C-alpha positions in Angstrom: -19.1 60.2 10.1 -21.7 62.6 8.8 -25.1 63.2 10.4 -27.8 64.6 8.2 -30.0 67.1 10.0 -31.4 69.2 7.2 -33.9 68.2 4.5 -31.8 69.5 1.6 -28.8 67.4 2.6 -31.1 64.3 2.9 -32.5 65.0 -0.5 -29.0 65.1 -2.1 -28.1 61.8 -0.6 -31.3 60.1 -1.5 -31.0 61.4 -5.1 -27.5 59.8 -5.2 -29.0 56.6 -3.9 -31.5 56.4 -6.7 -28.6 55.9 -9.1 -27.4 52.8 -7.3 -28.7 49.2 -7.5 -29.3 49.1 -3.8 -29.0 51.0 -0.5 -28.7 49.4 2.9 -31.0 50.8 5.7 -31.3 50.4 9.4 -33.0 52.3 12.3 -32.5 52.9 16.0 -35.6 53.5 18.0 -37.1 53.4 21.5 -40.3 51.6 22.6 -39.9 51.0 26.3 -42.2 54.0 27.3 -44.5 54.1 24.3 -47.0 52.0 22.3 -45.6 53.2 18.9 -41.9 53.0 18.3 -40.1 56.4 18.6 -37.8 56.7 15.6 -34.4 58.1 16.8 -31.9 57.5 14.0 -31.8 56.2 10.5 -28.7 54.8 8.8 -28.1 54.5 5.0 -25.2 53.2 3.0 -24.5 53.1 -0.7 -22.7 50.1 -2.3 -18.9 50.1 -1.7 -18.3 50.5 -5.5 -20.6 53.6 -5.6 -19.5 56.2 -8.2 -21.3 58.9 -6.3 -19.0 61.6 -4.9 -20.6 62.7 -1.7 -19.2 64.8 1.1 -18.8 62.6 4.2 -18.6 59.3 2.3 -21.1 56.7 1.1 -22.7 56.0 4.5 -24.6 58.5 6.6 -26.7 58.9 9.8 -30.0 60.7 9.5 -31.4 62.5 12.6 -35.2 62.3 12.5 -35.4 64.3 15.7 -33.9 67.4 14.0 -36.4 70.2 13.7 -34.9 71.1 10.3 -35.5 67.7 8.7 -38.4 66.2 6.8 -38.2 62.5 5.9 -40.1 63.0 2.6 -36.8 62.7 0.5 -36.3 59.3 2.2 -39.8 58.2 1.5 -39.4 59.3 -2.1 -36.3 57.0 -2.2 -38.4 54.2 -0.7 -40.9 54.5 -3.5 -38.2 54.4 -6.2 -38.4 51.1 -7.9 -34.9 51.2 -9.4 -33.0 50.8 -6.0 -33.4 47.8 -3.8 -33.8 48.7 -0.1 -31.9 46.2 2.0 -32.7 45.6 5.7 -31.9 43.0 8.3 -34.9 41.7 10.3 -37.0 44.5 8.7 -40.3 43.9 10.5 -39.9 46.5 13.3 -38.3 49.0 10.9 -41.2 48.6 8.4 -43.8 49.0 11.2 -42.3 52.4 12.0 -42.4 53.6 8.4 -45.9 52.2 7.8 -47.2 53.9 10.9 -45.5 57.2 10.1 -46.1 57.4 6.3 -48.3 54.4 5.3 -45.7 53.1 2.9 -43.3 50.2 2.5 -39.8 50.4 0.9 -39.9 48.8 -2.6 -38.2 46.7 -3.8 -37.4 45.2 -0.4 -34.7 42.7 0.6 -34.5 41.3 4.1 -31.1 39.6 4.8 -32.5 37.7 7.9 -35.1 36.0 5.8 -32.7 35.5 2.9 -30.2 33.9 5.3 -32.8 31.5 6.6 -33.8 30.5 3.1 -30.1 30.0 2.3 -29.5 27.6 5.2 -28.1 29.9 8.0 -30.7 28.7 10.5 -33.7 30.2 12.1 -33.9 33.9 12.8 -30.2 34.3 12.3 -28.8 37.4 13.9 -26.9 40.2 12.2 -23.8 39.7 14.3 -23.7 36.1 13.2 -23.9 37.1 9.5 -21.2 39.8 9.9 -18.9 37.2 11.4 -19.6 34.4 8.9 -20.0 36.5 5.7 -18.3 39.8 6.2 -15.5 38.2 8.4 -15.7 41.0 10.9 -16.7 41.5 14.5 -19.1 44.0 15.9 -18.8 46.2 19.0 -22.2 45.8 20.6 -21.5 47.9 23.6 -23.8 50.7 22.4 -26.8 48.4 21.6 -28.9 49.4 24.6 -28.0 53.1 24.9 -30.6 55.9 24.8 -30.8 56.8 21.1 -33.1 59.8 21.8 -30.4 61.6 23.7 -28.4 64.2 21.9 -25.6 64.6 21.1 -24.8 61.0 20.1 -21.4 59.7 21.1 -18.8 58.6 18.6 -19.3 55.1 19.9 -23.0 55.2 19.2 -22.4 56.6 15.7 -19.8 53.9 14.9 -22.1 51.2 16.1 -25.0 52.5 14.1 -23.0 52.8 10.9 -21.7 49.3 11.3 -25.3 48.1 11.0 -25.4 49.3 7.4 -21.8 49.1 6.1 -21.4 45.4 6.8 -24.9 44.8 5.5 -23.6 45.6 2.0 -21.4 42.5 1.7 -24.0 40.4 3.4 -26.6 41.5 0.9 -24.3 40.9 -2.1 -23.4 37.4 -0.9 -27.0 36.3 -0.1 -28.4 37.8 -3.3 -25.9 35.8 -5.3 -26.7 32.6 -3.3 -30.4 33.0 -3.9 -29.8 33.3 -7.7 -27.5 30.3 -7.6 -29.9 28.0 -5.7 -33.0 29.3 -7.5 -34.8 30.4 -4.3 -35.5 34.0 -5.2 -39.2 33.3 -5.3 -39.0 31.9 -1.8 -37.7 35.3 -0.5 -40.4 37.1 -2.5 -43.1 35.1 -0.7 -41.7 36.0 2.7 -41.2 39.7 1.8 -44.8 39.9 0.6 -45.9 39.1 4.2 -43.6 41.9 5.5 -45.2 44.4 3.0 -48.8 43.4 3.9 -50.4 46.1 6.1 -52.2 43.3 8.0 -48.9 42.3 9.5 -48.8 45.6 11.4 -52.5 46.1 12.2 -53.5 45.5 15.8 -57.2 45.5 16.1 -58.4 46.1 19.6 -61.4 43.7 19.2 -59.0 40.9 18.4 -56.5 41.6 21.2 -58.0 39.0 23.5 -56.9 36.2 21.2 -53.3 36.8 22.1 -53.9 36.5 25.9 -53.0 33.1 27.3 -55.4 31.7 29.8 -56.4 28.2 31.0 -60.0 29.2 31.6 -62.4 28.5 28.7 -65.6 29.7 30.3 -67.5 31.7 27.6 -68.5 34.3 30.1 -65.0 34.7 31.4 -63.7 35.0 27.8 -66.4 37.6 27.1 -65.1 39.8 29.9 -61.5 39.1 28.9 -62.4 40.2 25.3 -63.8 43.5 26.5 -60.9 44.2 28.9 -58.3 43.4 26.2 -60.1 45.7 23.7 -60.2 48.5 26.2 -56.5 48.1 27.0 -55.5 48.0 23.3 -57.5 51.1 22.4 -56.3 53.0 25.5 -52.7 52.1 24.8 -52.9 53.1 21.2 -54.7 56.4 21.8 -52.4 57.5 24.7 -49.3 56.0 23.1 -48.3 54.0 26.2 -47.2 50.4 26.5 -50.0 47.8 27.2 -48.2 46.9 30.4 -48.6 50.5 31.6 -52.3 50.1 31.5 -52.5 46.7 33.1 -50.6 43.4 32.5 -52.0 40.1 31.3 -52.0 38.6 34.8 -54.0 41.5 36.2 -56.5 41.2 33.2 -57.0 37.5 33.9 -57.5 38.3 37.6 -60.1 40.9 36.8 -62.0 38.7 34.4 -62.2 36.1 37.2 -63.2 38.4 40.1 -65.5 40.6 38.0 -65.1 43.9 40.0 -68.1 46.2 40.1 -66.6 49.3 41.8 -63.4 51.1 42.5 -63.5 49.6 45.9 -63.4 46.1 44.3 -60.5 47.2 42.1 -58.6 48.3 45.3 -58.6 44.7 46.5 -56.8 43.5 43.4 -53.5 41.8 44.0 -52.1 42.5 40.6 -53.5 45.7 39.3 -51.2 48.7 39.2 -52.0 51.6 41.6 -52.7 54.1 38.8 -55.2 51.6 37.3 -57.4 51.5 40.4 -58.8 55.0 39.8 -59.4 57.5 37.0 -59.8 56.7 33.3 -58.3 53.3 33.5 -60.5 52.2 36.4 -63.6 53.5 34.6 -62.6 51.7 31.5 -62.0 48.4 33.4 -65.4 48.6 35.1 -67.2 49.4 31.9 -65.5 46.5 30.1 -66.4 44.1 32.9 -70.0 45.1 32.7 -70.0 44.8 28.9 -68.6 41.3 29.2 -71.2 40.3 31.8 -74.0 41.7 29.6 -72.7 40.3 26.3 -74.8 37.9 24.4 -72.3 37.0 21.7 -70.1 34.9 23.9 -66.8 33.8 22.5 -66.3 30.1 21.9 -63.5 28.5 23.9 -60.3 28.0 22.0 -60.1 24.6 20.4 -58.0 22.1 22.0 -54.5 21.7 20.6 -54.9 19.5 17.5 -53.1 16.4 16.7 -53.3 14.6 20.0 -55.4 11.4 20.6 -55.7 9.3 17.5 -53.3 11.5 15.5 -50.1 11.4 17.5 -48.5 8.8 15.4 -49.2 10.7 12.1 -47.9 13.9 13.7 -44.7 12.1 14.6 -44.4 10.8 11.0 -44.8 14.4 9.7 -42.1 15.5 12.0 -39.7 12.9 10.6 -40.6 14.0 7.1 -40.0 17.7 8.0 -36.6 16.9 9.5 -35.6 15.0 6.3 -36.8 17.8 4.1 -35.1 20.4 6.2 -31.8 18.5 6.1 -32.1 18.1 2.3 -32.7 21.8 1.6 -30.6 23.3 4.4 -33.5 25.3 5.7 -34.5 25.5 9.4 -37.5 23.2 10.1 -39.5 25.8 11.9 -39.2 28.1 8.9 -40.9 25.4 6.8 -43.6 24.4 9.3 -44.3 24.9 13.0 -45.1 22.0 15.4 -48.7 23.2 15.6 -49.1 23.1 11.8 -47.9 19.5 11.7 -50.5 18.6 14.3 -53.2 20.5 12.4 -52.3 18.7 9.1 -52.6 15.4 11.0 -56.2 16.3 12.0 -57.3 17.3 8.6 -56.7 21.1 8.4 -55.5 22.3 5.0 -55.5 26.1 5.0 -52.0 26.4 6.4 -48.8 28.2 5.3 -46.9 24.9 5.3 -49.1 23.7 2.4 -48.7 26.8 0.2 -46.0 28.4 -2.0 -42.4 27.3 -1.7 -43.2 25.4 1.6 -45.6 23.2 -0.4 -42.8 22.6 -2.9 -40.3 21.7 -0.2 -42.5 19.8 2.3 -46.3 20.4 2.0 -47.0 18.3 -1.1 -45.2 15.3 0.3 -46.9 15.8 3.6 -50.2 15.5 1.9 -49.1 12.4 0.1 -47.9 10.9 3.4 -51.2 11.7 5.1 -53.2 10.1 2.3 -51.1 7.0 2.2 -49.5 7.6 -1.2 -45.9 7.6 0.2 -44.1 6.1 3.1 -40.8 6.8 4.9 -37.9 4.5 4.8 -34.5 4.5 6.6 -31.5 3.9 4.5 -27.9 4.4 5.5 -28.8 6.6 8.4 -31.0 8.8 6.2 -34.8 9.0 5.8 -36.1 8.5 2.2 -39.5 9.0 0.7 -40.7 5.9 -1.1 -44.0 5.0 -2.8 -46.4 3.2 -0.5 -46.9 -0.5 -1.2 
């Protein structure tokens, strides 16, 4: 097992990778104590049939914590169009590279997405694919170790390399399956979302929309909006987890009690001790005042759609979705979420379920069902789509 710690060695491996049709990629990182993920290790593997003769073999570990290493050769490989970059569940890995270098690996193949498209179920795990496709078992004992600690143990290195060596056979199998069933364009649509910078952009002014609350008072929501914006900005600037600033339950409590002084904050049941004074306390009090003074009050979140008057249509759409999912072998929730079905029943149309490959599989017939052009019929234990009489 070779660990690359110098830029020139990384450059040699990446140049070799450019001559290959694909390279598998994975990372190990820590995020428990930071807002942004701390990249601790990168793993790369060339195809098993690689003709490249490299010291240490066709799979390597890259140590981004080494003071003698620049990742620019890796980023140059990521820009190289002639080599497919293969990840499993790429979103967190891509967020790291986008934050660090503002780039996405291209072309990109995500085996988790490809597996869902090929009928392996929803958010299928790497371990499952290794067992079903590579016919191997993984030793997961090193999964939750401290990847920032040096030196890495042999067990850690073996675990990390397994995440890219087995990925090669998984990629080759799924790539062939996509070509066989004509679903390559489906994968392209999903990968386009992964390569969209908006996927990784957390705007502080929109952070309140992700906070769950049962209170819909516009003034309460205005205070919540200001508190969430302060927390998001503070966490990003100081590179600390949101929960280290204050947690959601404390935010909701503050929006309800509307503290006006540090003494008021001291009476909070849920606020962390460090948040009751200093910069966080000042930020909280400023946010509460801004919410109380705000004139542009947020509108309460709309009630969950698809309830009174539309429940029966929502149920019919669920039956149609299940029939389409069974016919295509694709997990129902990958095609459409429950909330999307309810939204379709109440007249919404700007929805992912009605676009792209999802429209082809389900959305077009969903619209015909809603408009009364088709009906559902049970035949031999299966649901069929039939023209409406």
